[in-house]
C-alpha positions in Angstrom: -13.9 17.7 4.5 -12.8 14.6 4.4 -9.7 13.7 2.7 -11.8 11.9 -0.3 -13.6 14.9 -0.9 -10.0 17.2 -0.8 -8.6 14.9 -3.3 -12.1 15.1 -5.8 -11.8 18.8 -5.2 -8.3 18.9 -6.7 -9.3 16.6 -9.5 -12.1 18.9 -10.7 -9.9 21.8 -10.2 -7.7 20.4 -12.5 -9.7 19.2 -14.8 -11.3 22.6 -15.1 -8.0 24.2 -16.0 -7.4 21.5 -18.7 -4.4 19.9 -16.8 -6.4 16.8 -15.5 -3.0 14.2 -15.1 -2.0 12.8 -11.9 1.8 14.5 -12.7 -0.6 17.9 -12.6 -2.4 16.4 -9.5 1.1 15.7 -7.8 2.3 19.4 -8.1 -1.0 20.9 -7.1 -0.3 18.4 -4.0 2.9 19.7 -3.2 2.3 23.4 -3.5 -1.6 23.5 -1.7 0.6 21.5 1.0 3.9 22.9 0.9 3.6 24.0 4.8 1.7 21.0 6.2 4.5 18.4 5.6 2.2 15.8 7.6 -1.1 16.7 5.6 0.3 16.2 2.4 2.1 12.8 3.4 -1.7 11.8 3.7 -2.9 13.3 1.0 0.0 11.7 -1.3 -0.5 8.2 0.6 -3.8 8.5 -0.9 -3.1 9.1 -4.3 -0.3 7.0 -4.3 -2.5 4.1 -3.3 -5.6 5.1 -5.8 -3.3 5.7 -8.8 -1.1 3.1 -8.9 -4.1 0.5 -8.0 -6.4 1.8 -10.9 -2.5 1.0 -13.1 -2.0 -2.1 -11.5 -5.7 -3.4 -12.4 -4.6 -2.9 -16.3 -2.0 -5.2 -16.0 -3.0 -8.3 -16.4 -5.9 -6.5 -18.6 -9.0 -7.4 -16.7 -10.2 -5.6 -13.7 -12.4 -8.6 -11.1 -15.3 -7.9 -9.1 -13.0 -9.2 -6.3 -10.0 -6.4 -6.8 -12.9 -4.1 -7.0 -14.1 -5.5 -3.5 -10.6 -5.2 -2.2 -10.2 -2.0 -3.5 -13.1 -1.1 -1.5 -12.4 -2.6 1.6 -8.5 -1.4 1.6 -10.1 2.3 1.3 -12.5 2.1 4.0 -14.7 4.3 1.6 -17.7 5.6 3.0 -20.6 5.7 0.2 -21.1 9.1 0.1 -17.6 9.4 -1.1 -17.5 6.4 -3.6 -17.7 9.0 -6.8 -15.0 11.0 -5.5 -12.8 8.3 -5.0 -13.3 6.8 -8.6 -12.9 10.1 -10.0 -8.9 10.3 -9.4 -9.4 6.6 -10.3 -10.3 7.2 -13.5 -7.9 9.8 -13.9 -5.4 7.7 -13.3 -6.0 5.2 -15.7 -7.1 7.3 -18.3 -3.8 9.3 -17.6 -1.1 8.1 -20.9 1.8 8.4 -18.2 2.9 5.3 -17.5 2.8 3.3 -14.0 6.7 3.7 -13.6 6.4 7.6 -14.0 3.5 7.2 -11.0 5.6 5.4 -8.7 8.5 7.9 -8.9 6.8 10.7 -8.1 4.9 9.0 -5.5 8.4 8.2 -4.0 9.2 11.9 -4.0 6.2 13.3 -2.5 5.9 10.7 0.3 8.9 8.8 1.1 11.4 9.7 3.2 14.4 9.5 0.7 15.6 6.2 2.6 15.4 2.6 1.2 12.7 0.6 3.0 10.9 3.9 3.4 8.1 2.9 5.8 5.4 4.7 4.4 6.2 3.5 0.8 5.8 0.0 2.1 2.5 0.6 3.0 1.6 1.3 -0.3 3.1 -1.9 -1.7 1.1 -3.9 0.8 -1.9 -2.4 0.0 -1.5 -3.1 -3.7 -0.5 -6.8 -2.9 -4.2 -7.0 -1.1 -5.8 -5.7 -4.4 -3.7 -8.1 -6.7 -4.6 -11.4 -4.7 -7.9 -10.4 -4.2 -9.3 -13.2 -6.6 -7.3 -15.8 -5.1 -4.1 -15.3 -6.9 -1.6 -12.9 -8.0 -1.2 -13.1 -11.8 2.2 -12.9 -13.3 2.0 -9.7 -14.4 0.7 -8.2 -11.2 3.6 -9.5 -10.0 6.0 -8.1 -12.2 4.4 -4.5 -11.6 4.9 -5.2 -8.0 8.2 -6.2 -8.4 9.2 -2.6 -11.0 7.0 -0.7 -8.1 8.9 -2.1 -5.0 12.4 -1.2 -7.2 11.5 2.2 -8.3 10.2 2.7 -4.7 13.8 1.5 -3.4 12.5 -1.5 -1.3 15.0 -3.8 -0.3 14.5 -7.6 -1.9 13.8 -8.7 1.7 11.6 -6.8 2.6 9.6 -7.1 -0.8 9.8 -10.9 -0.3 7.9 -10.7 3.3 5.3 -8.4 1.6 5.0 -11.5 -1.1 5.3 -14.1 1.5 2.1 -12.4 3.6 0.5 -12.3 0.4 1.0 -15.3 -1.7 3.4 -18.2 0.1 1.5 -20.3 2.8 2.2 -22.8 5.1 5.4 -22.7 7.3 7.8 -21.4 4.4 5.4 -18.4 4.3 5.3 -17.8 8.2 8.8 -17.6 8.4 9.2 -15.4 5.8 5.8 -13.0 7.4 8.2 -12.8 10.3 11.6 -12.2 8.5 13.3 -15.0 10.6 14.8 -18.7 9.5 13.9 -21.9 10.5 17.8 -22.0 12.2 16.2 -18.9 14.3 16.0 -20.3 18.4 12.7 -20.3 19.5 13.1 -17.0 21.8 14.2 -15.0 18.6 11.5 -16.1 16.6 8.9 -14.8 19.8 11.2 -11.3 20.1 10.7 -10.6 16.2 6.5 -11.4 16.3 6.1 -8.8 19.4 8.7 -6.4 17.6 6.3 -6.8 14.3 3.3 -6.8 16.4 4.5 -2.9 17.9 5.8 -1.7 14.3 2.3 -2.3 12.7 0.1 -1.3 15.2 -2.6 1.3 13.9 -1.3 4.1 16.0 2.3 3.7 14.1 0.9 3.9 10.9 -1.0 7.1 11.4 2.0 8.0 12.9 3.9 8.2 9.3 1.2 9.0 7.2 -1.3 6.7 7.1 -4.9 8.1 6.5 -7.4 7.0 9.3 -9.6 5.8 5.9 -6.5 3.5 4.9 -5.6 1.6 8.1 -7.6 -1.4 6.5 -4.1 -2.3 5.6 -2.6 -2.3 9.3 -5.9 -5.0 9.7 -5.1 -7.6 6.9 -1.1 -7.1 7.5 -2.0 -8.1 11.4 -3.9 -11.0 10.6 -0.8 -12.2 8.4 1.4 -11.5 11.5 -1.1 -13.1 13.8 -1.5 -16.8 11.7 2.7 -16.6 11.0 2.9 -16.6 15.1 0.9 -19.1 15.4 2.0 -21.4 13.0 6.1 -21.2 14.3 4.8 -20.1 18.2 4.3 -23.4 19.1 7.9 -23.9 18.9 8.4 -20.6 21.3 9.0 -20.5 25.1 6.1 -19.4 27.3 6.6 -16.4 29.4 
């Protein structure tokens, strides 16, 4: 059974019990996968992405077709599973709980308990991708993302790197994406680029809990990292 089918079954069970809220779903996930931490992380990541995407879609008051398409791309949903995914998406939109409550629940369910948790950073990166799908990130969407980052305990420096990856262009954005400064040496910039390539390999994302169905995040991230290197790498010495 795919991860999407598993989630749909949990949502159906909750609806049948009369407790169809994402908070109840989180508790069901916690109990169902108590002995299987790795599966719990993958399921929790999926719920966080789908539920917070639904909440963010309401942030600017308009759900554009581009955002829906981005949602489909970042989730890489098989056609036979679309209905299952949108069961959870619709549940999150209809739930009266605010997005802050969702973010806190997801931090507890799939986070490491430390600042700049890599898995939660992956969630935020996916949300940025969806927010910017229509060509710009609305002020209310950016405020939403900033608040989610705060609740996830993502540092300001890490948030700015994500923001640069999706919003800031040109040379300034390239420095921010790689997390380097214009004053850094070419050797430092090159070393940082290679570190990021290693850290963001799809295998690394899978190891920390990102499901295979969501690895479009890794693809989009590597595009940005490579583009930043293409902009700045001309300053770095060849091997």
